[in-house]
C-alpha positions, -999 to 999 in steps of 0.1 A, spaced: -560 219 -42 -531 233 -28 -525 269 -46 -490 266 -57 -468 294 -68 -458 275 -101 -481 264 -114 -491 297 -132 -473 313 -162 -447 327 -138 -432 297 -138 -418 298 -174 -407 334 -171 -389 319 -143 -373 293 -156 -365 315 -186 -344 338 -168 -324 314 -154 -321 285 -178 -315 309 -205 -277 323 -194 -271 283 -184 -277 273 -214 -256 297 -233 -228 292 -209 -232 255 -221 -235 262 -258 -202 285 -256 -181 254 -240 -201 233 -267 -190 256 -293 -154 256 -280 -153 220 -280 -171 216 -319 -143 244 -326 -119 221 -314 -129 195 -329 -134 209 -361 -94 221 -362 -84 189 -350 -102 168 -376 -83 186 -402 -55 173 -394 -70 131 -398 -92 106 -385 -63 99 -361 -62 131 -342 -97 131 -340 -98 99 -326 -70 109 -302 -86 138 -293 -120 119 -284 -105 93 -263 -87 116 -249 -116 134 -238 -133 107 -221 -103 107 -198 -114 147 -192 -151 134 -189 -143 111 -161 -130 140 -139 -155 162 -152 -181 135 -141 -162 131 -107 -164 168 -103 -203 172 -114 -207 142 -87 -194 170 -59 -209 199 -76 -243 182 -78 -241 169 -46 -234 205 -33 -259 217 -53 -286 204 -37 -280 210 -2 -269 248 -17 -301 253 -33 -321 242 -4 -300 263 22 -303 296 -1 -345 287 -5 -342 288 34 -319 321 39 -293 300 56 -265 316 41 -239 297 65 -250 263 54 -246 277 17 -205 286 25 -206 255 42 -212 230 15 -195 250 -11 -162 252 11 -166 213 13 -180 204 -20 -148 224 -36 -121 210 -16 -135 175 -27 -132 188 -63 -100 201 -60 -85 168 -45 -98 148 -74 -82 169 -103 -49 166 -84 -50 129 -85 -66 132 -121 -34 157 -131 -7 135 -115 -22 101 -131 -25 116 -166 13 135 -164 21 101 -155 9 75 -177 -10 91 -204 -1 61 -228 -10 34 -204 -45 51 -200 -47 54 -238 -44 20 -243 -75 7 -220 -95 27 -251 -79 16 -283 -52 -8 -299 -42 12 -327 -7 25 -321 -9 56 -337 -40 69 -317 -21 56 -282 10 78 -294 -17 112 -303 -37 107 -275 -9 103 -250 8 137 -260 -26 154 -261 -34 141 -228 -3 147 -214 -8 182 -219 -41 188 -212 -45 175 -179 -26 204 -166 -58 224 -166 -75 201 -145 -71 218 -111 -83 252 -127 -109 240 -145 -123 221 -111 -123 251 -94 -139 274 -117 -166 244 -125 -181 246 -90 -172 282 -81 -199 284 -111 -223 258 -101 -222 278 -64 -234 310 -82 -263 294 -101 -277 278 -72 -278 311 -54 -298 327 -90 -261 347 -100 -263 330 -139 -248 359 -155 -214 361 -138 -207 322 -153 -219 331 -186 -197 363 -187 -166 343 -174 -168 314 -196 -177 337 -230 -142 351 -220 -125 316 -217 -142 302 -247 -132 332 -269 -93 325 -254 -92 291 -262 -108 295 -301 -78 322 -306 -52 302 -295 -64 270 -310 -61 289 -341 -28 303 -332 -14 271 -320 -25 243 -344 -20 261 -375 11 281 -361 -4 317 -367 7 351 -355 44 340 -352 35 311 -326 47 276 -336 34 254 -355 23 226 -327 -5 207 -342 -25 185 -319 -4 197 -287 -16 233 -299 -49 222 -291 -41 211 -256 -18 238 -247 -50 263 -260 -72 243 -235 -52 248 -206 -45 283 -214 -85 292 -210 -86 270 -181 -65 288 -160 -79 320 -173 -112 313 -160 -102 296 -129 -82 336 -128 -118 352 -136 -133 334 -108 -109 349 -84 -105 385 -94 -146 388 -95 -149 370 -60 -124 394 -48 -143 429 -64 -175 412 -48 -160 396 -13 -181 366 -27 -186 334 -6 -171 314 -33 -138 322 -24 -142 304 9 -118 275 10 -97 256 37 -103 277 65 -141 272 61 -138 238 57 -120 234 89 -147 250 110 -179 229 98 -195 204 122 -188 170 121 -226 165 116 -223 188 86 -202 169 68 -222 136 78 -253 150 59 -233 163 32 -215 128 24 -254 113 28 -262 135 1 -235 136 -22 -222 102 -19 -248 88 -39 -246 115 -64 -206 111 -63 -208 72 -69 -238 80 -97 -220 101 -118 -186 82 -113 -201 43 -123 -222 60 -151 -191 71 -159 -175 38 -165 -206 28 -182 -205 55 -205 -167 48 -215 -171 11 -218 -194 18 -246 -165 47 -257 -141 13 -252 -163 -8 -277 -170 21 -300 -132 26 -303 -121 -8 -310 -145 -7 -341 -117 14 -363 -106 49 -361 -134 61 -389 -164 47 -369 -150 64 -335 -143 92 -356 -179 96 -366 -189 94 -330 -166 116 -318 -179 138 -342 -216 134 -338 -206 137 -298 -195 171 -305 -225 184 -325 -252 167 -305 -239 190 -282 -252 221 -296 -284 212 -289 -278 193 -255 -268 228 -237 -302 240 -241 -317 209 -220 -283 214 -194 -300 250 -188 -336 241 -186 -324 209 -162 -302 231 -140 -332 261 -138 -354 227 -130 -329 217 -102 -329 251 -88 -362 260 -85 -371 223 -69 -342 229 -47 -351 263 -37 -392 252 -32 -379 223 -9 -361 248 11 -391 272 17 -410 244 26 -436 245 -5 -436 208 -15 -464 213 -37 -446 240 -56 -419 214 -60 -446 189 -75 -456 215 -99 -426 224 -112 -418 186 -119 -448 179 -139 -441 210 -159 -409 204 -167 -418 170 -183 -440 188 -207 -409 213 -215 -385 188 -218 -407 167 -245 -414 200 -265 -376 212 -265 -368 172 -277 -391 178 -307 -381 213 -313 -346 213 -312 -339 172 -326 -363 186 -358 -337 218 -359 -304 195 -356 -318 173 -383 -318 206 -406 -286 218 -399 -264 183 -395 -253 184 -429 -242 222 -431 -225 219 -401 -205 184 -408 -195 202 -443 -178 229 -423 -158 207 -406 -134 193 -433 -140 158 -422 -115 134 -439 -137 110 -455 -169 106 -471 -178 73 -449 -172 94 -416 -190 121 -424 -222 99 -441 -217 79 -410 -219 109 -386 -249 121 -403 -268 92 -398 -260 90 -359 -271 124 -358 -306 122 -374 -312 88 -357 -303 110 -322 -331 139 -336 -360 111 -337 -353 98 -306 -342 133 -284 -376 140 -268 -377 102 -250 -338 104 -242 -341 140 -224 -369 132 -201 -344 101 -186 -321 131 -180 -345 157 -165 -360 130 -142 -326 118 -128 -307 153 -128 -333 179 -122 -359 163 -103 -352 130 -80 -318 145 -75 -328 181 -71 -356 160 -47 -329 148 -22 -338 116 -36 -301 111 -44 -299 75 -35 -327 60 -58 -319 83 -87 -283 67 -84 -298 36 -86 -319 43 -115 -291 60 -136 -261 37 -130 -279 0 -127 -300 8 -160 -262 14 -177 -240 -8 -160 -261 -36 -160 -284 -31 -193 -270 -7 -218 -234 -16 -211 -242 -56 -216 -267 -50 -248 -236 -27 -264 -211 -57 -262 -235 -79 -275 -247 -58 -302 -212 -53 -313 -195 -90 -306 -224 -114 -308 -249 -97 -333 -222 -79 -349 -243 -54 -362 -230 -21 -382 -218 4 -362 -245 26 -366 -273 1 -355 -248 -8 -323 -248 32 -318 -285 36 -319 -297 3 -303 -277 9 -268 -293 44 -268 -330 25 -275 -323 -3 -248 -311 20 -218 -340 45 -225 -372 25 -230 -360 2 -193 -351 40 -173 -378 60 -181 -407 43 -171 -385 33 -137 -379 70 -130 -414 80 -138 -434 56 -112 -406 69 -84 -417 106 -94 -454 94 -89 -448 76 -55 -437 113 -42 -410 96 -21 -382 116 -38 -391 150 -20 -367 149 9 -360 186 31 -325 185 40 -325 221 57 -338 206 91 -312 195 112 
């Protein structure tokens, strides 16, 4: 048997060195989202639902941006492992340019048609009006957010995980402060309610982008390369980028379509039910960030190993990450189950029904968490990191759109089950099909692709 570099205890120290800062960065962002939701929840269920639905459109942009970032990160990690810094700069610059184009398109659409965009998710006029006010304001942070997102991704892929953590921490603190000031009218600033939450978000996103630029200038970092670098990229490299990135972009975009189909169905079940789902999503992110950190670490380690030509190392990392995620799912699921009520009580939920429903959805998620997160690491952290972007996209999107979304519709409008079982049943039906298919692909070994060879 071939001796592998990461099949020894050093694997865990390396994983933790990468995963913990990434997890903390995402936890800061999730805490900011939780604070946003908690502050807005005190304005009532209509405001909470409006932020939740408005956030779904922001989520669309995030998934498209994440698609460009993930496609680029596959190449960046492997070029970094191979010591090809020119390839790193090219992959980053091309991905950054594409992210900014997507952000501009989103910004224009949300600024001009916020009400029409809200109408796609809900038929409650009060929620539409409140959501349009929120979406029409928060969209102005799209461009700086896209820039900061891909710059931070590129730093992580080259094993600089501390800088994004510090920048995100400052941004989250600023967001929380201005939320408190602008929602409730503190420190002499106007009381803007729901619109204040949107303005605070935009301020923090602009600040985050400025910090990325300032730190990059000080370090003379490659994340400041832009259009000038793109114009020098050979056509063959662009073809390679899209060969890898396009399936990921389609994956994230179409998965987002499927996820938003769920949201459309959930939102039509009433503002109380959807407010509970919005609260659940915000609280669930408290533990999901740890899986994001571990998944990113897995992706970086696998990509670097493949770039170095250590394919057996990549296989060993993938096997170990499955056990890591099962253990994390059990521990974090149990932790969230224990703290769910204290967290809900802190948020000042408007009705007892909404609070009880939030707690019930969280309780089910805690029990299902280990299996649900295995799918996440298989698709994003292993198959995609190995360059197997087309098959991973087919597995992820195919199951969500062709299996999960139809089941969600059937549970809502044919079987007419209670809202709790609609959400939980959709989870189960999606995961029980996706998991065995991903495991079969992993076992085949066909997911390993060396992309740094011209």
